[in-house]
N, CA, C and O atoms as a Tripos MOL2 file, in Angstrom:
@<TRIPOS>MOLECULE
protein
  244   243    61     0     0
PROTEIN
NO_CHARGES

@<TRIPOS>ATOM
      1 N           0.8490   -1.1660    0.0000 N.3       1 MET1
      2 CA          0.0000    0.0000    0.0000 C.3       1 MET1
      3 C           0.9000    1.2350    0.0000 C.2       1 MET1
      4 O           1.7730    1.3610    0.8580 O.2       1 MET1
      5 N           0.6960    2.1460   -0.9530 N.am      2 PRO2
      6 CA          1.5360    3.3380   -1.0230 C.3       2 PRO2
      7 C           1.2520    4.3270    0.1120 C.2       2 PRO2
      8 O           0.1410    4.4080    0.6360 O.2       2 PRO2
      9 N           2.2750    5.0530    0.4590 N.am      3 GLN3
     10 CA          2.1480    6.1450    1.4210 C.3       3 GLN3
     11 C           2.2150    7.4340    0.6120 C.2       3 GLN3
     12 O           3.0540    7.5850   -0.2760 O.2       3 GLN3
     13 N           1.3310    8.3450    0.9310 N.am      4 ARG4
     14 CA          1.3140    9.6310    0.2350 C.3       4 ARG4
     15 C           1.2720   10.7340    1.2800 C.2       4 ARG4
     16 O           0.4490   10.7090    2.1950 O.2       4 ARG4
     17 N           2.1680   11.7000    1.1340 N.am      5 ILE5
     18 CA          2.1920   12.8650    2.0190 C.3       5 ILE5
     19 C           1.9060   14.0760    1.1480 C.2       5 ILE5
     20 O           2.6030   14.3350    0.1670 O.2       5 ILE5
     21 N           0.8610   14.8170    1.5270 N.am      6 ILE6
     22 CA          0.3410   15.9050    0.6990 C.3       6 ILE6
     23 C           0.3220   17.2030    1.4950 C.2       6 ILE6
     24 O           0.0110   17.2080    2.6860 O.2       6 ILE6
     25 N           0.6590   18.3120    0.8230 N.am      7 CYS7
     26 CA          0.5640   19.6290    1.4470 C.3       7 CYS7
     27 C          -0.9080   19.9380    1.7120 C.2       7 CYS7
     28 O          -1.7380   19.8660    0.8060 O.2       7 CYS7
     29 N          -1.2210   20.2780    2.9440 N.am      8 LYS8
     30 CA         -2.6050   20.5840    3.3190 C.3       8 LYS8
     31 C          -3.0850   21.8890    2.6790 C.2       8 LYS8
     32 O          -4.2830   22.0640    2.4560 O.2       8 LYS8
     33 N          -2.1700   22.7940    2.3880 N.am      9 SER9
     34 CA         -2.5530   24.0950    1.8360 C.3       9 SER9
     35 C          -2.8950   24.0420    0.3530 C.2       9 SER9
     36 O          -3.8900   24.6250   -0.0790 O.2       9 SER9
     37 N          -2.0630   23.3350   -0.4360 N.am     10 CYS10
     38 CA         -2.2630   23.3750   -1.8920 C.3      10 CYS10
     39 C          -2.5000   22.0140   -2.5300 C.2      10 CYS10
     40 O          -2.8640   21.9440   -3.7040 O.2      10 CYS10
     41 N          -2.3030   20.9320   -1.7840 N.am     11 GLY11
     42 CA         -2.5230   19.5950   -2.3330 C.3      11 GLY11
     43 C          -1.3330   19.0080   -3.0770 C.2      11 GLY11
     44 O          -1.4380   17.9230   -3.6490 O.2      11 GLY11
     45 N          -0.2050   19.7070   -3.0780 N.am     12 HIS12
     46 CA          1.0010   19.2070   -3.7510 C.3      12 HIS12
     47 C           1.4500   17.9030   -3.0910 C.2      12 HIS12
     48 O           1.5190   17.8180   -1.8650 O.2      12 HIS12
     49 N           1.7560   16.8870   -3.9050 N.am     13 ILE13
     50 CA          2.2310   15.6160   -3.3730 C.3      13 ILE13
     51 C           3.7110   15.7620   -3.0280 C.2      13 ILE13
     52 O           4.5580   15.9350   -3.9050 O.2      13 ILE13
     53 N           3.9980   15.6880   -1.7440 N.am     14 LEU14
     54 CA          5.3660   15.8340   -1.2570 C.3      14 LEU14
     55 C           6.1120   14.5060   -1.2790 C.2      14 LEU14
     56 O           7.3300   14.4780   -1.4570 O.2      14 LEU14
     57 N           5.3880   13.4120   -1.0990 N.am     15 TYR15
     58 CA          6.0080   12.0850   -1.0780 C.3      15 TYR15
     59 C           4.9600   11.0590   -1.4550 C.2      15 TYR15
     60 O           3.8190   11.1280   -1.0000 O.2      15 TYR15
     61 N           5.3560   10.0920   -2.3020 N.am     16 GLU16
     62 CA          4.4680    8.9890   -2.6560 C.3      16 GLU16
     63 C           5.3260    7.7830   -3.0040 C.2      16 GLU16
     64 O           6.1150    7.8220   -3.9480 O.2      16 GLU16
     65 N           5.1660    6.7100   -2.2350 N.am     17 SER17
     66 CA          5.9490    5.5000   -2.4620 C.3      17 SER17
     67 C           5.3580    4.3630   -1.6440 C.2      17 SER17
     68 O           4.5740    4.5930   -0.7220 O.2      17 SER17
     69 N           5.7360    3.1390   -1.9840 N.am     18 VAL18
     70 CA          5.3400    1.9960   -1.1660 C.3      18 VAL18
     71 C           6.2630    1.8690    0.0480 C.2      18 VAL18
     72 O           5.9580    1.1360    0.9890 O.2      18 VAL18
     73 N           7.3850    2.5800    0.0270 N.am     19 GLU19
     74 CA          8.3170    2.5860    1.1540 C.3      19 GLU19
     75 C           7.8350    3.5880    2.2030 C.2      19 GLU19
     76 O           7.5710    4.7490    1.8870 O.2      19 GLU19
     77 N           7.7210    3.1300    3.4610 N.am     20 PHE20
     78 CA          7.2720    4.0170    4.5290 C.3      20 PHE20
     79 C           8.4130    4.9230    4.9810 C.2      20 PHE20
     80 O           9.5400    4.4720    5.1820 O.2      20 PHE20
     81 N           8.1040    6.1990    5.1360 N.am     21 VAL21
     82 CA          9.0290    7.1510    5.7560 C.3      21 VAL21
     83 C           8.2430    7.9400    6.8030 C.2      21 VAL21
     84 O           7.0260    8.0890    6.6980 O.2      21 VAL21
     85 N           8.9400    8.4320    7.7890 N.am     22 TYR22
     86 CA          8.2910    9.2630    8.7910 C.3      22 TYR22
     87 C           8.0180   10.6400    8.1990 C.2      22 TYR22
     88 O           8.8680   11.1870    7.4970 O.2      22 TYR22
     89 N           6.8420   11.2090    8.4700 N.am     23 PRO23
     90 CA          6.5170   12.5300    7.9230 C.3      23 PRO23
     91 C           7.5770   13.5810    8.2330 C.2      23 PRO23
     92 O           7.8330   14.4630    7.4130 O.2      23 PRO23
     93 N           8.1930   13.4950    9.4000 N.am     24 GLY24
     94 CA          9.2360   14.4580    9.7580 C.3      24 GLY24
     95 C          10.4180   14.4330    8.7980 C.2      24 GLY24
     96 O          11.0290   15.4700    8.5370 O.2      24 GLY24
     97 N          10.7440   13.2520    8.2710 N.am     25 GLU25
     98 CA         11.8380   13.1400    7.3030 C.3      25 GLU25
     99 C          11.5020   13.8950    6.0190 C.2      25 GLU25
    100 O          12.3510   14.5820    5.4510 O.2      25 GLU25
    101 N          10.2650   13.7600    5.5730 N.am     26 VAL26
    102 CA          9.8300   14.4510    4.3520 C.3      26 VAL26
    103 C           9.8190   15.9590    4.5880 C.2      26 VAL26
    104 O          10.2880   16.7280    3.7490 O.2      26 VAL26
    105 N           9.2860   16.3740    5.7210 N.am     27 ILE27
    106 CA          9.2410   17.8000    6.0570 C.3      27 ILE27
    107 C          10.6540   18.3780    6.0810 C.2      27 ILE27
    108 O          10.8970   19.4520    5.5320 O.2      27 ILE27
    109 N          11.5770   17.6730    6.7110 N.am     28 ASN28
    110 CA         12.9690   18.1470    6.7780 C.3      28 ASN28
    111 C          13.6170   18.2010    5.4040 C.2      28 ASN28
    112 O          14.4270   19.0890    5.1360 O.2      28 ASN28
    113 N          13.2680   17.2580    4.5270 N.am     29 SER29
    114 CA         13.8820   17.2400    3.1960 C.3      29 SER29
    115 C          13.4850   18.4610    2.3680 C.2      29 SER29
    116 O          14.2000   18.8380    1.4390 O.2      29 SER29
    117 N          12.3590   19.0740    2.6950 N.am     30 TYR30
    118 CA         11.9040   20.2880    2.0060 C.3      30 TYR30
    119 C          12.2070   21.5520    2.8100 C.2      30 TYR30
    120 O          11.7800   22.6440    2.4370 O.2      30 TYR30
    121 N          12.9330   21.4040    3.8950 N.am     31 GLY31
    122 CA         13.2550   22.5600    4.7250 C.3      31 GLY31
    123 C          12.0400   23.1230    5.4400 C.2      31 GLY31
    124 O          12.0330   24.2890    5.8360 O.2      31 GLY31
    125 N          11.0030   22.2930    5.6080 N.am     32 GLY32
    126 CA          9.8030   22.7150    6.3160 C.3      32 GLY32
    127 C           8.8680   23.6010    5.5120 C.2      32 GLY32
    128 O           7.9320   24.1790    6.0630 O.2      32 GLY32
    129 N           9.1210   23.7120    4.1880 N.am     33 VAL33
    130 CA          8.3170   24.6000    3.3420 C.3      33 VAL33
    131 C           7.8810   23.8460    2.0830 C.2      33 VAL33
    132 O           8.6940   23.1740    1.4470 O.2      33 VAL33
    133 N           6.6090   23.9570    1.7290 N.am     34 CYS34
    134 CA          6.1020   23.3300    0.5080 C.3      34 CYS34
    135 C           6.7590   23.9900   -0.7060 C.2      34 CYS34
    136 O           6.7650   25.2160   -0.8060 O.2      34 CYS34
    137 N           7.3130   23.1970   -1.6330 N.am     35 PRO35
    138 CA          7.9660   23.7870   -2.8000 C.3      35 PRO35
    139 C           6.9800   24.4140   -3.7820 C.2      35 PRO35
    140 O           7.3700   25.2150   -4.6320 O.2      35 PRO35
    141 N           5.7190   24.0540   -3.6680 N.am     36 SER36
    142 CA          4.7170   24.5690   -4.5980 C.3      36 SER36
    143 C           4.1110   25.8950   -4.1450 C.2      36 SER36
    144 O           4.0680   26.8580   -4.9110 O.2      36 SER36
    145 N           3.6390   25.9410   -2.8860 N.am     37 CYS37
    146 CA          2.9320   27.1420   -2.4190 C.3      37 CYS37
    147 C           3.7150   27.9360   -1.3700 C.2      37 CYS37
    148 O           3.2810   29.0090   -0.9520 O.2      37 CYS37
    149 N           4.8670   27.4100   -0.9440 N.am     38 ARG38
    150 CA          5.7420   28.0560    0.0410 C.3      38 ARG38
    151 C           5.1250   28.1490    1.4460 C.2      38 ARG38
    152 O           5.6040   28.9150    2.2820 O.2      38 ARG38
    153 N           4.0660   27.3730    1.7060 N.am     39 SER39
    154 CA          3.4830   27.3270    3.0500 C.3      39 SER39
    155 C           4.3730   26.5030    3.9630 C.2      39 SER39
    156 O           5.0740   25.5970    3.5110 O.2      39 SER39
    157 N           4.3400   26.8200    5.2390 N.am     40 LYS40
    158 CA          5.0770   26.0400    6.2210 C.3      40 LYS40
    159 C           4.4070   24.6690    6.3330 C.2      40 LYS40
    160 O           3.1850   24.5750    6.4510 O.2      40 LYS40
    161 N           5.2170   23.6110    6.2960 N.am     41 ILE41
    162 CA          4.6880   22.2480    6.3960 C.3      41 ILE41
    163 C           4.7610   21.8140    7.8520 C.2      41 ILE41
    164 O           5.8240   21.8600    8.4720 O.2      41 ILE41
    165 N           3.6400   21.3970    8.3830 N.am     42 LEU42
    166 CA          3.5650   20.8970    9.7500 C.3      42 LEU42
    167 C           2.9100   19.5250    9.7290 C.2      42 LEU42
    168 O           2.0540   19.2570    8.8860 O.2      42 LEU42
    169 N           3.3090   18.6530   10.6530 N.am     43 PHE43
    170 CA          2.6500   17.3560   10.7810 C.3      43 PHE43
    171 C           1.8250   17.3590   12.0470 C.2      43 PHE43
    172 O           2.3250   17.6530   13.1320 O.2      43 PHE43
    173 N           0.5580   17.0280   11.8970 N.am     44 ASN44
    174 CA         -0.3520   16.9200   13.0280 C.3      44 ASN44
    175 C          -0.9910   15.5380   12.9420 C.2      44 ASN44
    176 O          -1.7100   15.2490   11.9860 O.2      44 ASN44
    177 N          -0.7380   14.6890   13.9210 N.am     45 ALA45
    178 CA         -1.2650   13.3240   13.9030 C.3      45 ALA45
    179 C          -2.7890   13.3080   13.8370 C.2      45 ALA45
    180 O          -3.3690   12.3570   13.3120 O.2      45 ALA45
    181 N          -3.4450   14.3370   14.3580 N.am     46 ASP46
    182 CA         -4.9070   14.3940   14.3060 C.3      46 ASP46
    183 C          -5.4210   14.5820   12.8790 C.2      46 ASP46
    184 O          -6.5580   14.2200   12.5790 O.2      46 ASP46
    185 N          -4.5910   15.1440   12.0010 N.am     47 ASP47
    186 CA         -4.9900   15.3540   10.6080 C.3      47 ASP47
    187 C          -4.6300   14.1760    9.7020 C.2      47 ASP47
    188 O          -5.0520   14.1330    8.5460 O.2      47 ASP47
    189 N          -3.8560   13.2230   10.2170 N.am     48 ALA48
    190 CA         -3.4360   12.0800    9.4010 C.3      48 ALA48
    191 C          -4.6520   11.2150    9.0710 C.2      48 ALA48
    192 O          -5.5380   11.0150    9.9010 O.2      48 ALA48
    193 N          -4.6700   10.7090    7.8360 N.am     49 ARG49
    194 CA         -5.7640    9.8460    7.3820 C.3      49 ARG49
    195 C          -5.1860    8.5590    6.8250 C.2      49 ARG49
    196 O          -4.1390    8.5610    6.1790 O.2      49 ARG49
    197 N          -5.8730    7.4720    7.0790 N.am     50 ILE50
    198 CA         -5.5260    6.1930    6.4710 C.3      50 ILE50
    199 C          -6.7240    5.7750    5.6430 C.2      50 ILE50
    200 O          -7.8340    5.6490    6.1590 O.2      50 ILE50
    201 N          -6.4970    5.5600    4.3620 N.am     51 GLU51
    202 CA         -7.5670    5.1470    3.4630 C.3      51 GLU51
    203 C          -7.2240    3.7890    2.8850 C.2      51 GLU51
    204 O          -6.1210    3.5800    2.3810 O.2      51 GLU51
    205 N          -8.1590    2.8790    2.9580 N.am     52 LEU52
    206 CA         -7.9920    1.5710    2.3440 C.3      52 LEU52
    207 C          -8.8760    1.5230    1.1110 C.2      52 LEU52
    208 O         -10.0740    1.7990    1.1770 O.2      52 LEU52
    209 N          -8.2750    1.1710   -0.0040 N.am     53 LYS53
    210 CA         -9.0160    1.0910   -1.2580 C.3      53 LYS53
    211 C          -8.9050   -0.3260   -1.7870 C.2      53 LYS53
    212 O          -7.8860   -0.9840   -1.5810 O.2      53 LYS53
    213 N          -9.9470   -0.8100   -2.4730 N.am     54 PRO54
    214 CA         -9.8810   -2.1670   -3.0130 C.3      54 PRO54
    215 C          -8.7780   -2.2840   -4.0640 C.2      54 PRO54
    216 O          -8.5030   -1.3480   -4.8150 O.2      54 PRO54
    217 N          -8.1630   -3.4470   -4.0930 N.am     55 ALA55
    218 CA         -7.1050   -3.6940   -5.0760 C.3      55 ALA55
    219 C          -7.7000   -3.7150   -6.4750 C.2      55 ALA55
    220 O          -8.8250   -4.1720   -6.6780 O.2      55 ALA55
    221 N          -6.9350   -3.2190   -7.4330 N.am     56 GLN56
    222 CA         -7.3770   -3.2400   -8.8180 C.3      56 GLN56
    223 C          -6.9610   -4.5610   -9.4380 C.2      56 GLN56
    224 O          -5.8750   -5.0760   -9.1710 O.2      56 GLN56
    225 N          -7.8420   -5.1010  -10.2690 N.am     57 LYS57
    226 CA         -7.5300   -6.3450  -10.9620 C.3      57 LYS57
    227 C          -6.7060   -6.0210  -12.1940 C.2      57 LYS57
    228 O          -6.9990   -5.0750  -12.9250 O.2      57 LYS57
    229 N          -5.6770   -6.8140  -12.4120 N.am     58 HIS58
    230 CA         -4.8170   -6.6320  -13.5780 C.3      58 HIS58
    231 C          -5.0530   -7.7770  -14.5480 C.2      58 HIS58
    232 O          -5.1270   -8.9400  -14.1490 O.2      58 HIS58
    233 N          -5.1700   -7.4420  -15.8070 N.am     59 ARG59
    234 CA         -5.3390   -8.4710  -16.8300 C.3      59 ARG59
    235 C          -3.9900   -9.0720  -17.1830 C.2      59 ARG59
    236 O          -2.9850   -8.3710  -17.2980 O.2      59 ARG59
    237 N          -3.9920  -10.3620  -17.3480 N.am     60 ILE60
    238 CA         -2.7890  -11.0470  -17.8160 C.3      60 ILE60
    239 C          -3.0210  -11.4000  -19.2750 C.2      60 ILE60
    240 O          -3.9610  -12.1240  -19.6030 O.2      60 ILE60
    241 N          -2.1560  -10.8810  -20.1590 N.am     61 SER61
    242 CA         -2.3660  -11.1440  -21.5840 C.3      61 SER61
    243 C          -1.6010  -12.3330  -22.0560 C.2      61 SER61
    244 O          -1.6720  -12.6860  -23.2330 O.2      61 SER61
@<TRIPOS>BOND
     1     1     2 1
     2     2     3 1
     3     3     4 2
     4     3     5 am
     5     5     6 1
     6     6     7 1
     7     7     8 2
     8     7     9 am
     9     9    10 1
    10    10    11 1
    11    11    12 2
    12    11    13 am
    13    13    14 1
    14    14    15 1
    15    15    16 2
    16    15    17 am
    17    17    18 1
    18    18    19 1
    19    19    20 2
    20    19    21 am
    21    21    22 1
    22    22    23 1
    23    23    24 2
    24    23    25 am
    25    25    26 1
    26    26    27 1
    27    27    28 2
    28    27    29 am
    29    29    30 1
    30    30    31 1
    31    31    32 2
    32    31    33 am
    33    33    34 1
    34    34    35 1
    35    35    36 2
    36    35    37 am
    37    37    38 1
    38    38    39 1
    39    39    40 2
    40    39    41 am
    41    41    42 1
    42    42    43 1
    43    43    44 2
    44    43    45 am
    45    45    46 1
    46    46    47 1
    47    47    48 2
    48    47    49 am
    49    49    50 1
    50    50    51 1
    51    51    52 2
    52    51    53 am
    53    53    54 1
    54    54    55 1
    55    55    56 2
    56    55    57 am
    57    57    58 1
    58    58    59 1
    59    59    60 2
    60    59    61 am
    61    61    62 1
    62    62    63 1
    63    63    64 2
    64    63    65 am
    65    65    66 1
    66    66    67 1
    67    67    68 2
    68    67    69 am
    69    69    70 1
    70    70    71 1
    71    71    72 2
    72    71    73 am
    73    73    74 1
    74    74    75 1
    75    75    76 2
    76    75    77 am
    77    77    78 1
    78    78    79 1
    79    79    80 2
    80    79    81 am
    81    81    82 1
    82    82    83 1
    83    83    84 2
    84    83    85 am
    85    85    86 1
    86    86    87 1
    87    87    88 2
    88    87    89 am
    89    89    90 1
    90    90    91 1
    91    91    92 2
    92    91    93 am
    93    93    94 1
    94    94    95 1
    95    95    96 2
    96    95    97 am
    97    97    98 1
    98    98    99 1
    99    99   100 2
   100    99   101 am
   101   101   102 1
   102   102   103 1
   103   103   104 2
   104   103   105 am
   105   105   106 1
   106   106   107 1
   107   107   108 2
   108   107   109 am
   109   109   110 1
   110   110   111 1
   111   111   112 2
   112   111   113 am
   113   113   114 1
   114   114   115 1
   115   115   116 2
   116   115   117 am
   117   117   118 1
   118   118   119 1
   119   119   120 2
   120   119   121 am
   121   121   122 1
   122   122   123 1
   123   123   124 2
   124   123   125 am
   125   125   126 1
   126   126   127 1
   127   127   128 2
   128   127   129 am
   129   129   130 1
   130   130   131 1
   131   131   132 2
   132   131   133 am
   133   133   134 1
   134   134   135 1
   135   135   136 2
   136   135   137 am
   137   137   138 1
   138   138   139 1
   139   139   140 2
   140   139   141 am
   141   141   142 1
   142   142   143 1
   143   143   144 2
   144   143   145 am
   145   145   146 1
   146   146   147 1
   147   147   148 2
   148   147   149 am
   149   149   150 1
   150   150   151 1
   151   151   152 2
   152   151   153 am
   153   153   154 1
   154   154   155 1
   155   155   156 2
   156   155   157 am
   157   157   158 1
   158   158   159 1
   159   159   160 2
   160   159   161 am
   161   161   162 1
   162   162   163 1
   163   163   164 2
   164   163   165 am
   165   165   166 1
   166   166   167 1
   167   167   168 2
   168   167   169 am
   169   169   170 1
   170   170   171 1
   171   171   172 2
   172   171   173 am
   173   173   174 1
   174   174   175 1
   175   175   176 2
   176   175   177 am
   177   177   178 1
   178   178   179 1
   179   179   180 2
   180   179   181 am
   181   181   182 1
   182   182   183 1
   183   183   184 2
   184   183   185 am
   185   185   186 1
   186   186   187 1
   187   187   188 2
   188   187   189 am
   189   189   190 1
   190   190   191 1
   191   191   192 2
   192   191   193 am
   193   193   194 1
   194   194   195 1
   195   195   196 2
   196   195   197 am
   197   197   198 1
   198   198   199 1
   199   199   200 2
   200   199   201 am
   201   201   202 1
   202   202   203 1
   203   203   204 2
   204   203   205 am
   205   205   206 1
   206   206   207 1
   207   207   208 2
   208   207   209 am
   209   209   210 1
   210   210   211 1
   211   211   212 2
   212   211   213 am
   213   213   214 1
   214   214   215 1
   215   215   216 2
   216   215   217 am
   217   217   218 1
   218   218   219 1
   219   219   220 2
   220   219   221 am
   221   221   222 1
   222   222   223 1
   223   223   224 2
   224   223   225 am
   225   225   226 1
   226   226   227 1
   227   227   228 2
   228   227   229 am
   229   229   230 1
   230   230   231 1
   231   231   232 2
   232   231   233 am
   233   233   234 1
   234   234   235 1
   235   235   236 2
   236   235   237 am
   237   237   238 1
   238   238   239 1
   239   239   240 2
   240   239   241 am
   241   241   242 1
   242   242   243 1
   243   243   244 2
@<TRIPOS>SUBSTRUCTURE
     1 MET1         2 RESIDUE 1 A MET
     2 PRO2         6 RESIDUE 1 A PRO
     3 GLN3        10 RESIDUE 1 A GLN
     4 ARG4        14 RESIDUE 1 A ARG
     5 ILE5        18 RESIDUE 1 A ILE
     6 ILE6        22 RESIDUE 1 A ILE
     7 CYS7        26 RESIDUE 1 A CYS
     8 LYS8        30 RESIDUE 1 A LYS
     9 SER9        34 RESIDUE 1 A SER
    10 CYS10       38 RESIDUE 1 A CYS
    11 GLY11       42 RESIDUE 1 A GLY
    12 HIS12       46 RESIDUE 1 A HIS
    13 ILE13       50 RESIDUE 1 A ILE
    14 LEU14       54 RESIDUE 1 A LEU
    15 TYR15       58 RESIDUE 1 A TYR
    16 GLU16       62 RESIDUE 1 A GLU
    17 SER17       66 RESIDUE 1 A SER
    18 VAL18       70 RESIDUE 1 A VAL
    19 GLU19       74 RESIDUE 1 A GLU
    20 PHE20       78 RESIDUE 1 A PHE
    21 VAL21       82 RESIDUE 1 A VAL
    22 TYR22       86 RESIDUE 1 A TYR
    23 PRO23       90 RESIDUE 1 A PRO
    24 GLY24       94 RESIDUE 1 A GLY
    25 GLU25       98 RESIDUE 1 A GLU
    26 VAL26      102 RESIDUE 1 A VAL
    27 ILE27      106 RESIDUE 1 A ILE
    28 ASN28      110 RESIDUE 1 A ASN
    29 SER29      114 RESIDUE 1 A SER
    30 TYR30      118 RESIDUE 1 A TYR
    31 GLY31      122 RESIDUE 1 A GLY
    32 GLY32      126 RESIDUE 1 A GLY
    33 VAL33      130 RESIDUE 1 A VAL
    34 CYS34      134 RESIDUE 1 A CYS
    35 PRO35      138 RESIDUE 1 A PRO
    36 SER36      142 RESIDUE 1 A SER
    37 CYS37      146 RESIDUE 1 A CYS
    38 ARG38      150 RESIDUE 1 A ARG
    39 SER39      154 RESIDUE 1 A SER
    40 LYS40      158 RESIDUE 1 A LYS
    41 ILE41      162 RESIDUE 1 A ILE
    42 LEU42      166 RESIDUE 1 A LEU
    43 PHE43      170 RESIDUE 1 A PHE
    44 ASN44      174 RESIDUE 1 A ASN
    45 ALA45      178 RESIDUE 1 A ALA
    46 ASP46      182 RESIDUE 1 A ASP
    47 ASP47      186 RESIDUE 1 A ASP
    48 ALA48      190 RESIDUE 1 A ALA
    49 ARG49      194 RESIDUE 1 A ARG
    50 ILE50      198 RESIDUE 1 A ILE
    51 GLU51      202 RESIDUE 1 A GLU
    52 LEU52      206 RESIDUE 1 A LEU
    53 LYS53      210 RESIDUE 1 A LYS
    54 PRO54      214 RESIDUE 1 A PRO
    55 ALA55      218 RESIDUE 1 A ALA
    56 GLN56      222 RESIDUE 1 A GLN
    57 LYS57      226 RESIDUE 1 A LYS
    58 HIS58      230 RESIDUE 1 A HIS
    59 ARG59      234 RESIDUE 1 A ARG
    60 ILE60      238 RESIDUE 1 A ILE
    61 SER61      242 RESIDUE 1 A SER
């Protein structure tokens, strides 16, 4: 299941991968500022969401 970290202000995808990283690592890698909208990036555990979506079926040709 992929992990996605998104800027709350503008929706810019800051991180997306199947590899888990701590949100603080991503925030530090951007210097605490969204590269798209220049808003300060903060992590609040109360705002974190976990979404489970059904797996997509892949055709084998």
